N, C-alpha and C positions, 0 to 999 in steps of 0.2 A: 824211414819210409813216410810218405804223406798219409795223413789220416784217411783220406779218400781211398788210398791204396790198401790200407789195413784198418778198416772200420771196426768199431765196437759192435759186437753181434748179440751180446747178452747170452751167449751159449758157450759151453766148454767144449771146444773141438779137440782137445787133447794134444794137439801138436802146434808148434810154432809155424806160422805161415810167412816167415821172413823171406823176402826175395831180393837177393843182392843186386839185381838189375834195376830195382826201384829205389835204391838208396839215394837220399837227397842231402844228407848231412852226416858227418862223422864226428865223433867226440874224441878229444885229445886227452882230457883228464877231468876229474871231478874233485870237488872239495866239500867238506862238511862245513856248514855255516854255524856260527855261534848259537847257543840256546837263548841268547838275549834278544828280546823282541825288537829293540831299537836297531840292533845289528842285522837282524833278519830283514827288517824294513829297508835299511840302507843297502844291503846286498840286492834286494829286489829292485830298488830304484837304479842301482849301478849296473847290474848284470841282466836284468829281465827276469822272467819266470824262474821259480825255484822248485825243485822236486821235494815233495813233502810226504811223510808217512803219517797216517791218522787212524784213529779208531772210528770206523764207519757206522757204528751202531745207530746214531741219530740221523745219518744220511739216508737210511732206508725209508724214513717217513717224511723227509724234508719236502716242503712245497714252496717255501719262500720266506722272506724276511731274514733276520739274523738268528741263527741257531745258537742258543745260549743255555745248554743243559746244566742243571745244578750238579749232577753227578754223571761223569762219563769216564770209563776206564781209560788208562793210558796204554792199554795193550794195542799196539799198532798192527793193523790188519789190512790197510788199503793204501795204495799209492796214488797221489793226486798232484796237481800243479798249482802252486801258489802264484797268483797273477796280480794281486793288488791288495789294497786295504782302504778302509774309510774311517772317518772320525765318528760318525753317528748314524746308525741304521736301526730301525725298529726291531726289537727283540720281543716277540709276542709273549714268551714265557716270563720275561722280566717286566713286561708292560712299560718299557721305556727305551730310550735310544742308547745304544752301546757301540763302542768302537769294534771293528770287525776286519777279518781277513777275507779276501775273495779267492775262492778255490775253483779251478776248472776241473770238472770230473770227467770220467770217460764213459758215462752211461747214456750219452746222447742228449740232444736238445730238448727232448720231451720230459726230461727229468729236471727237478729243481727249478731254478730261474734260468731257463734256456740252456741247461747244462752246467750252470754255475751254482755254487754253494757259498753262503756267507756264514761264517762262524765267529763267535765272540773272540776278540783279540784281548789278550791279557790272561794270565793264570794258566797258560798251556792247556786250554780246553781240548779234551779228547786227544791229548798228546800232540797237537798240531805243531808245537815248537820243538819237539823232541828229536826229530830226525829230518833236518833240512839240508839239502845239498844243491850245489850248482855245478854246471859243466862248462868246459871251454870247447867251443866248436872248432874243430881242426880244419875242416874243409866242407864247403857247400858244393854239392855236385850239380 
């Protein structure tokens, strides 16, 4: 379904609101991407956005820049979309430029950097490299 047809509400409504009549794409298959960051980046360039699981602890207070926590558990508790990466973005906690992943979150445009999150690339920060997958679109409706 399109995001406008199934928007994020920040409320637990208890039931799925899926509407078959509003389907815009179907998925044929999915595959897990390697844990290697170079392979993840190559898959991102070749196939487009990738589904990622992450520990969202530091996302709760994120307002901008590159999030580069010194300690972040690898316990995965949130699903996001990996949409890009950069070579050098300012990481306030490190007080220097760091390579980063660009994540699209589901919490709306008023969160983070217009709905996006930058997290340090390298060292599997917050488990961002632990569970990456891609899908094959079967049919666009």
